NUROBA-299877 format. One record per residue (C-alpha): residue number from 1; z negated, y negated, x; residue in three letters. Coordinates in Angstrom, 3 decimals, always signed. Layout:
BEGIN
NUM_Z_Y_X_ALA .
...
This chain:
BEGIN
1_+35.027_+1.045_+17.782_UNK .
2_+32.951_+2.182_+20.633_UNK .
3_+32.109_-1.497_+21.456_UNK .
4_+31.046_-2.263_+17.931_UNK .
5_+28.607_+1.295_+17.916_UNK .
6_+27.472_+0.024_+21.318_UNK .
7_+26.237_-3.279_+19.886_UNK .
8_+24.534_-1.860_+17.031_UNK .
9_+22.878_+0.748_+19.006_UNK .
10_+21.686_-2.067_+21.464_UNK .
11_+20.578_-4.109_+18.447_UNK .
12_+18.763_-1.214_+17.123_UNK .
13_+16.746_-0.679_+19.930_UNK .
14_+15.902_-4.231_+20.297_UNK .
15_+14.637_-4.430_+17.049_UNK .
16_+12.564_-1.272_+17.502_UNK .
17_+11.079_-2.789_+20.717_UNK .
18_+10.274_-6.224_+18.779_UNK .
19_+8.717_-4.221_+16.040_UNK .
20_+6.652_-2.010_+18.129_UNK .
21_+5.784_-4.518_+21.111_UNK .
22_+2.515_-5.942_+19.428_UNK .
23_+1.429_-2.281_+18.701_UNK .
24_+1.692_-1.358_+22.139_UNK .
25_-0.068_-4.432_+23.220_UNK .
26_-2.978_-3.868_+21.004_UNK .
27_-3.240_+0.016_+22.550_UNK .
28_-3.209_-1.515_+25.944_UNK .
29_-5.756_-4.123_+25.125_UNK .
30_-7.995_-1.674_+22.972_UNK .
31_-8.640_+0.798_+25.539_UNK .
32_-8.906_-1.257_+28.779_UNK .
33_-11.790_-3.656_+29.844_UNK .
34_-11.418_-7.344_+28.645_UNK .
35_-10.138_-8.234_+32.419_UNK .
36_-6.901_-6.014_+32.123_UNK .
37_-5.923_-7.663_+28.365_UNK .
38_-3.151_-9.876_+30.562_UNK .
39_-3.147_-7.557_+33.558_UNK .
40_-0.757_-4.533_+33.003_UNK .
41_-1.894_-2.339_+35.938_UNK .
42_-0.664_+1.129_+35.800_UNK .
43_-4.048_+2.490_+37.423_UNK .
44_-6.376_+0.195_+35.326_UNK .
45_-9.383_+1.878_+34.158_UNK .
46_-9.769_+3.144_+30.468_UNK .
47_-12.490_+2.814_+28.298_UNK .
48_-13.790_+3.360_+24.739_UNK .
49_-16.296_+0.423_+24.848_UNK .
50_-14.373_-1.782_+22.977_UNK .
51_-14.411_+0.606_+19.855_UNK .
52_-18.214_+0.477_+20.331_UNK .
53_-18.653_-3.034_+20.430_UNK .
54_-16.115_-3.759_+17.614_UNK .
55_-17.869_-1.247_+15.257_UNK .
56_-21.363_-2.988_+16.058_UNK .
57_-20.314_-6.435_+15.554_UNK .
58_-19.215_-6.110_+11.908_UNK .
59_-19.808_-3.999_+8.860_UNK .
60_-16.790_-1.970_+9.233_UNK .
61_-18.288_+1.177_+7.635_UNK .
62_-18.710_-1.143_+4.384_UNK .
63_-15.293_-2.607_+4.661_UNK .
64_-13.834_+0.640_+5.023_UNK .
65_-15.750_+2.159_+1.812_UNK .
66_-14.873_-0.872_-0.082_UNK .
67_-10.949_-0.803_+0.559_UNK .
68_-11.028_+3.321_+0.044_UNK .
69_-12.746_+2.293_-3.514_UNK .
70_-10.266_-0.382_-4.096_UNK .
71_-6.732_+1.577_-3.243_UNK .
72_-8.239_+4.865_-4.967_UNK .
73_-9.090_+2.608_-8.338_UNK .
74_-5.799_+0.897_-8.194_UNK .
75_-3.756_+3.763_-7.519_UNK .
76_-5.390_+6.130_-10.202_UNK .
77_-4.868_+3.317_-12.828_UNK .
78_-1.236_+2.850_-12.018_UNK .
79_-0.708_+6.531_-12.269_UNK .
80_-1.786_+6.639_-15.730_UNK .
81_-0.371_+3.428_-16.973_UNK .
82_+2.795_+3.700_-15.072_UNK .
83_+3.337_+7.297_-16.373_UNK .
84_+2.700_+6.508_-20.029_UNK .
85_+4.907_+3.251_-20.039_UNK .
86_+7.911_+4.888_-17.981_UNK .
87_+7.742_+7.868_-20.643_UNK .
88_+7.797_+5.585_-23.520_UNK .
89_+10.706_+3.363_-22.014_UNK .
90_+12.679_+6.765_-20.919_UNK .
91_+12.626_+9.061_-23.793_UNK .
92_+11.277_+6.813_-26.812_UNK .
93_+13.446_+4.540_-29.029_UNK .
94_+11.719_+1.615_-30.990_UNK .
95_+12.713_-1.918_-31.846_UNK .
96_+12.582_-4.224_-29.032_UNK .
97_+12.267_-1.508_-26.138_UNK .
98_+15.163_-3.107_-24.021_UNK .
99_+13.440_-6.565_-24.300_UNK .
100_+10.256_-5.072_-23.452_UNK .
101_+11.774_-3.342_-20.512_UNK .
102_+13.389_-6.718_-19.519_UNK .
103_+9.939_-8.408_-19.541_UNK .
104_+8.893_-5.471_-17.501_UNK .
105_+11.553_-5.822_-14.565_UNK .
106_+10.864_-9.846_-14.957_UNK .
107_+7.555_-9.178_-13.328_UNK .
108_+9.347_-7.895_-10.156_UNK .
109_+10.707_-11.366_-9.537_UNK .
110_+7.364_-13.101_-9.479_UNK .
111_+5.468_-13.299_-6.467_UNK .
112_+1.992_-12.657_-6.865_UNK .
113_+0.977_-15.395_-4.871_UNK .
114_+2.157_-17.824_-7.489_UNK .
115_-0.361_-16.437_-9.899_UNK .
116_-3.532_-16.794_-7.738_UNK .
117_-4.985_-19.756_-9.514_UNK .
118_-4.474_-18.387_-13.120_UNK .
119_-5.857_-14.727_-12.012_UNK .
120_-8.792_-16.626_-10.513_UNK .
121_-9.684_-18.136_-13.775_UNK .
122_-9.075_-15.066_-15.689_UNK .
123_-11.738_-13.185_-13.385_UNK .
124_-13.955_-16.192_-13.553_UNK .
125_-13.797_-16.128_-17.126_UNK .
126_-14.572_-12.341_-17.341_UNK .
127_-17.338_-12.919_-14.599_UNK .
128_-15.814_-10.478_-12.331_UNK .
129_-15.531_-12.764_-8.983_UNK .
130_-16.664_-11.297_-5.797_UNK .
131_-16.356_-7.839_-7.367_UNK .
132_-14.076_-4.875_-6.212_UNK .
133_-12.543_-4.682_-9.573_UNK .
134_-11.538_-8.147_-9.664_UNK .
135_-9.172_-7.499_-6.499_UNK .
136_-7.421_-4.477_-8.125_UNK .
137_-7.304_-5.475_-11.830_UNK .
138_-4.287_-7.532_-11.413_UNK .
139_-2.493_-4.668_-9.846_UNK .
140_-3.313_-2.055_-12.218_UNK .
141_-0.087_-2.085_-14.316_UNK .
142_+2.843_-2.187_-11.863_UNK .
143_+6.526_-3.186_-12.972_UNK .
144_+7.730_-1.591_-9.911_UNK .
145_+5.784_+1.826_-10.747_UNK .
146_+7.076_+1.783_-14.132_UNK .
147_+10.803_+1.248_-13.334_UNK .
148_+10.678_+3.787_-10.560_UNK .
149_+9.122_+6.550_-12.975_UNK .
150_+11.398_+5.720_-15.762_UNK .
151_+14.467_+6.154_-13.805_UNK .
152_+13.166_+9.623_-12.536_UNK .
153_+11.875_+10.492_-16.107_UNK .
154_+15.697_+9.614_-17.460_UNK .
155_+17.261_+12.125_-15.068_UNK .
156_+15.166_+14.963_-16.537_UNK .
157_+17.514_+17.020_-18.626_UNK .
158_+16.919_+16.717_-22.225_UNK .
159_+16.880_+20.839_-22.678_UNK .
160_+13.688_+20.985_-21.089_UNK .
161_+11.808_+18.787_-23.453_UNK .
162_+13.721_+20.808_-26.359_UNK .
163_+12.584_+23.999_-25.149_UNK .
164_+8.901_+22.606_-24.617_UNK .
165_+9.249_+21.317_-28.326_UNK .
166_+9.977_+25.038_-29.276_UNK .
167_+7.178_+26.500_-27.433_UNK .
168_+5.004_+24.346_-29.722_UNK .
169_+4.060_+21.304_-27.041_UNK .
170_+3.156_+17.722_-28.598_UNK .
171_+4.217_+14.567_-26.704_UNK .
172_+1.275_+14.470_-24.188_UNK .
173_+1.727_+18.208_-23.285_UNK .
174_+5.559_+17.800_-22.698_UNK .
175_+4.804_+14.777_-20.646_UNK .
176_+2.100_+16.783_-18.488_UNK .
177_+3.965_+20.126_-18.286_UNK .
178_+7.540_+18.952_-18.122_UNK .
179_+8.141_+15.127_-16.900_UNK .
180_+4.964_+14.925_-14.352_UNK .
181_+5.923_+18.155_-12.206_UNK .
182_+9.350_+17.228_-11.845_UNK .
183_+8.464_+13.743_-10.609_UNK .
184_+6.172_+14.896_-8.086_UNK .
185_+8.376_+13.390_-5.211_UNK .
186_+8.424_+10.177_-6.931_UNK .
187_+4.781_+10.086_-7.466_UNK .
188_+4.237_+10.837_-3.571_UNK .
189_+6.551_+8.115_-2.721_UNK .
190_+4.987_+5.336_-5.061_UNK .
191_+1.499_+6.594_-4.147_UNK .
192_+2.295_+6.237_-0.139_UNK .
193_+3.899_+2.692_-1.074_UNK .
194_+0.862_+1.605_-3.379_UNK .
195_-1.931_+2.736_-0.936_UNK .
196_-0.077_+1.068_+1.984_UNK .
197_+0.399_-2.201_+0.165_UNK .
198_-3.173_-2.517_-1.124_UNK .
199_-4.535_-1.402_+2.230_UNK .
200_-3.003_-4.660_+3.848_UNK .
201_-3.073_-6.989_+1.137_UNK .
202_-4.994_-10.075_+2.235_UNK .
203_-4.750_-13.404_+0.248_UNK .
204_-6.040_-12.166_-3.161_UNK .
205_-8.993_-10.472_-1.854_UNK .
206_-9.516_-13.305_+0.517_UNK .
207_-9.596_-15.785_-2.524_UNK .
208_-11.920_-13.508_-4.761_UNK .
209_-14.416_-11.955_-2.551_UNK .
210_-17.496_-13.971_-0.887_UNK .
211_-19.621_-11.354_+0.409_UNK .
212_-19.603_-8.269_+2.625_UNK .
213_-20.470_-5.909_-0.342_UNK .
214_-17.123_-6.530_-1.698_UNK .
215_-14.653_-7.267_+1.330_UNK .
216_-11.766_-4.996_+2.041_UNK .
217_-10.824_-4.435_+5.930_UNK .
218_-8.199_-7.059_+6.075_UNK .
219_-10.588_-9.737_+5.033_UNK .
220_-13.547_-8.424_+7.068_UNK .
221_-11.246_-8.269_+9.975_UNK .
222_-10.003_-11.681_+9.508_UNK .
223_-13.578_-12.860_+9.408_UNK .
224_-14.654_-10.936_+12.425_UNK .
225_-11.543_-12.188_+14.573_UNK .
226_-12.341_-15.825_+13.773_UNK .
227_-13.023_-18.313_+16.425_UNK .
228_-16.918_-18.536_+15.228_UNK .
229_-17.074_-15.136_+16.490_UNK .
230_-15.545_-15.591_+19.798_UNK .
231_-12.320_-14.403_+21.109_UNK .
232_-12.247_-11.246_+23.006_UNK .
233_-8.792_-9.814_+22.347_UNK .
234_-9.857_-6.384_+23.646_UNK .
235_-12.402_-5.919_+21.105_UNK .
236_-10.213_-7.470_+18.351_UNK .
237_-7.395_-5.276_+19.463_UNK .
238_-9.877_-2.200_+19.086_UNK .
239_-11.016_-3.522_+15.458_UNK .
240_-7.277_-3.688_+14.583_UNK .
241_-6.539_-0.364_+15.687_UNK .
242_-9.524_+0.732_+13.862_UNK .
243_-8.349_-0.825_+10.347_UNK .
244_-4.726_+0.476_+10.907_UNK .
245_-5.517_+3.910_+12.145_UNK .
246_-5.712_+5.688_+8.584_UNK .
247_-2.080_+4.229_+7.723_UNK .
248_-0.822_+5.012_+11.052_UNK .
249_-2.092_+8.567_+10.601_UNK .
250_-1.199_+8.938_+7.124_UNK .
251_+2.350_+7.874_+7.997_UNK .
252_+2.786_+10.122_+10.914_UNK .
253_+1.492_+13.164_+8.652_UNK .
254_+3.740_+12.386_+5.927_UNK .
255_+6.572_+10.880_+7.360_UNK .
256_+9.101_+13.757_+6.380_UNK .
257_+7.746_+13.804_+2.441_UNK .
258_+7.766_+9.926_+2.475_UNK .
259_+11.442_+9.927_+3.335_UNK .
260_+12.395_+12.672_+1.521_UNK .
261_+10.679_+11.528_-1.678_UNK .
262_+12.493_+8.199_-1.791_UNK .
263_+15.787_+9.678_-1.370_UNK .
264_+14.950_+12.250_-4.140_UNK .
265_+13.633_+9.446_-6.077_UNK .
266_+17.083_+7.665_-5.985_UNK .
267_+16.186_+4.478_-4.540_UNK .
268_+19.241_+2.658_-3.231_UNK .
């Protein structure tokens, strides 16, 4: 028993070290001169020049703005659409509801990369190529969000809805005053997951955008780190930390709420 536990502990530490090693290297390279990117000397001089050079070498301010607009737009649309759909599936009984919900779950089995060509054709027909709206439009109806909120809404006691009806609340008032407040932990968990995913999404934004005015951080960083720009690992590491810093900070600030939200949401 002790041997098994020791092996599991060692394996967990090994996986943790493997996971954090790239981040540790990025931290080292970003805060040291280029000459020390592969020289790990304890007394190596520290510098912030890499961040200044990275910021001046590419329009990261525009990339940050594009990414903020993108994730905010997607999250707002997802919260509205997923809430309405989940409420309908959880509390309404209509012909074909099971089949429709099965089709929603079917979306979870389809990788977004499979739909790249069709999504591009659709955006081209709509005249939305190279726009922020085109990046977010395919993700505004989330099957995962609908499923997650439906499971949460189904756990709300029916008596609360009946009490709201007695008080004179209509359907939308019941949703807004009863279901939404009780699902706040689920909304927090889903919101953090959505923002993290779309902040890091790369392939679809790369395909649909062509200019600086629409590129998010992931695509902008890839262009910045291309061989045409020259490879300086200290500056590239500084740029990488700049782009990932908001997510890292958000996770550190909301780590406890994030874990508790998933536990309360009943994710297994």
